[in-house]
C-alpha positions in Angstrom: -53.4 -33.1 -144.3 -52.1 -30.2 -146.3 -55.2 -29.5 -148.4 -58.9 -30.1 -147.7 -60.7 -32.7 -149.8 -62.0 -31.2 -153.1 -65.7 -32.0 -153.7 -65.6 -30.7 -157.2 -65.2 -32.8 -160.3 -68.1 -35.2 -159.5 -66.9 -36.1 -156.0 -69.9 -34.3 -154.5 -72.3 -36.4 -156.6 -70.3 -39.5 -155.8 -70.6 -38.9 -152.0 -74.3 -38.2 -152.4 -74.8 -41.8 -153.4 -73.9 -43.1 -150.0 -76.1 -43.4 -146.9 -73.4 -42.0 -144.6 -70.1 -40.1 -144.9 -67.6 -40.3 -142.1 -64.6 -38.0 -141.5 -62.4 -36.8 -138.7 -60.2 -34.0 -137.4 -57.3 -35.6 -139.2 -58.9 -35.4 -142.7 -59.0 -31.7 -143.3 -62.6 -31.8 -144.2 -63.9 -29.1 -141.8 -64.4 -26.6 -144.7 -66.5 -29.0 -146.8 -68.8 -30.2 -144.0 -71.4 -27.5 -144.7 -71.5 -28.6 -148.3 -71.7 -32.3 -147.4 -74.5 -31.6 -145.0 -76.7 -30.2 -147.8 -76.6 -33.6 -149.5 -78.5 -36.8 -148.7 -75.9 -38.8 -146.7 -75.8 -38.6 -143.0 -72.5 -37.0 -141.8 -70.4 -38.5 -138.9 -67.3 -36.9 -137.6 -64.6 -38.2 -135.2 -63.4 -35.5 -132.8 -60.7 -37.7 -131.3 -59.2 -36.9 -127.9 -57.1 -33.8 -128.2 -58.2 -30.7 -126.3 -58.0 -28.4 -129.3 -60.9 -30.3 -130.9 -63.1 -29.7 -127.9 -63.0 -25.9 -127.8 -66.2 -24.0 -128.3 -64.8 -22.4 -131.4 -63.9 -25.8 -133.0 -67.2 -27.4 -132.0 -69.1 -24.4 -133.5 -67.2 -24.9 -136.7 -68.0 -28.7 -137.0 -71.0 -29.7 -134.9 -73.8 -27.9 -136.8 -72.8 -29.9 -139.9 -72.8 -33.3 -138.3 -75.5 -35.8 -137.7 -73.3 -37.6 -135.1 -69.9 -36.7 -133.6 -67.6 -39.1 -131.8 -65.3 -38.3 -128.9 -62.7 -40.5 -127.3 -63.5 -40.0 -123.6 -60.9 -42.2 -122.1 -59.9 -40.8 -118.7 -63.1 -38.9 -118.3 -65.7 -40.1 -115.8 -69.3 -40.5 -116.9 -70.4 -37.1 -115.7 -67.6 -35.3 -117.5 -68.2 -37.4 -120.6 -71.9 -36.5 -120.8 -71.0 -32.8 -120.2 -68.8 -32.9 -123.3 -71.4 -34.8 -125.4 -74.2 -32.5 -124.3 -72.0 -29.5 -125.3 -71.5 -30.9 -128.8 -75.3 -31.4 -129.2 -76.0 -27.9 -127.9 -73.6 -26.6 -130.5 -75.5 -28.4 -133.3 -74.6 -32.1 -133.6 -77.6 -34.4 -133.9 -76.1 -37.0 -131.7 -72.9 -37.4 -129.7 -71.1 -40.6 -128.9 -68.2 -41.1 -126.4 -66.1 -44.2 -126.1 -64.2 -44.9 -122.9 -62.3 -48.1 -123.6 -62.8 -50.6 -120.8 -65.1 -48.1 -119.1 -67.7 -48.5 -121.8 -69.5 -45.9 -124.0 -72.2 -43.3 -123.8 -74.4 -41.4 -126.2 -77.0 -38.6 -126.2 -79.2 -36.8 -128.5 -79.5 -33.9 -126.0 -82.6 -35.4 -124.4 -81.8 -39.0 -123.8 -78.6 -40.3 -122.1 -77.6 -43.9 -122.6 -74.6 -45.9 -121.5 -73.2 -49.4 -122.3 -70.4 -51.3 -120.6 -67.5 -52.6 -122.6 -67.8 -56.3 -123.6 -65.6 -58.4 -121.3 -62.9 -60.5 -123.0 -62.9 -64.1 -121.8 -60.0 -64.8 -119.4 -58.6 -67.5 -121.7 -58.9 -65.4 -124.9 -55.8 -63.8 -126.4 -56.2 -60.2 -127.5 -54.4 -59.7 -130.8 -54.6 -56.0 -131.3 -56.7 -53.1 -129.8 -55.9 -50.7 -132.6 -59.1 -49.8 -134.4 -61.5 -50.7 -131.6 -62.9 -47.1 -131.4 -63.4 -47.1 -135.2 -65.1 -50.6 -134.9 -67.3 -49.3 -132.1 -68.3 -46.3 -134.3 -69.1 -48.5 -137.3 -71.2 -50.9 -135.2 -73.0 -48.0 -133.6 -73.8 -46.3 -136.9 -74.8 -49.5 -138.8 -77.2 -50.4 -136.0 -78.7 -46.9 -135.9 -79.2 -46.8 -139.6 -80.8 -50.2 -139.6 -83.2 -49.0 -137.0 -84.5 -46.3 -139.3 -82.4 -43.4 -138.2 -82.3 -40.6 -140.8 -81.8 -36.9 -140.6 -85.5 -36.3 -140.3 -86.1 -39.3 -138.0 -84.3 -39.3 -134.6 -83.5 -42.6 -133.0 -85.5 -43.4 -129.9 -84.0 -44.5 -126.6 -84.2 -48.2 -127.5 -82.4 -47.6 -130.8 -79.7 -45.7 -129.1 -79.2 -48.5 -126.5 -79.1 -51.1 -129.2 -76.6 -49.1 -131.2 -74.3 -48.8 -128.1 -74.6 -52.6 -127.6 -73.8 -53.2 -131.3 -70.8 -50.9 -131.0 -69.5 -52.7 -127.9 -69.8 -56.0 -129.8 -67.9 -54.7 -132.8 -65.1 -53.2 -130.6 -64.9 -56.5 -128.7 -64.5 -58.5 -131.9 -61.9 -56.1 -133.2 -59.6 -57.1 -130.3 -59.0 -60.4 -132.1 -58.1 -59.0 -135.5 -54.7 -57.8 -136.8 -55.8 -54.3 -137.2 -52.6 -52.3 -136.8 -50.0 -51.2 -139.4 -48.6 -53.8 -141.7 -51.7 -55.9 -142.0 -53.7 -54.0 -144.6 -54.9 -55.3 -148.0 -54.0 -53.8 -151.3 -56.7 -51.6 -152.9 -56.9 -51.2 -156.6 -56.2 -47.6 -157.6 -59.5 -47.3 -159.5 -61.4 -48.0 -156.3 -60.2 -44.8 -154.7 -61.4 -41.4 -155.7 -59.1 -39.5 -153.4 
């Protein structure tokens, strides 16, 4: 990304019409997060897996402007994963979610820690593609939390966090059976995209 997203020209108002806005370290949106956070939508942000996006300086730049952050915690054990998630919440994120592939996922709001195992694929099932499973997990998690009543002024309780983890695991499992990688997209009309 060469330039950050420009929220002028009505884009700010357009985004304000949504319930949640999601971005990532690859979108160049760090500089607009404070502005997004002043609007109605919840803000989620994918911090991926690279070490440069886990430094205190980077977390201080992003976490205070996010209602939820996501980390790929593949290769980290549960203790190290929760340490990372807790650090993001201490630095300002409302919630932190970590996905660990076949080792499951975990979440915290800084007070409550919850985990969920990965959904097991049936031995006779043929996995088509695992690309997008982390994104599917995040979508399932967020939709479940929002449906439970989660808002910026209403934190989810432990049961809602657990249900969201389970919904995320279901979504990631189902994504394994979908052509999700490159070359299988659908055309989008140019008018549908503001960017």
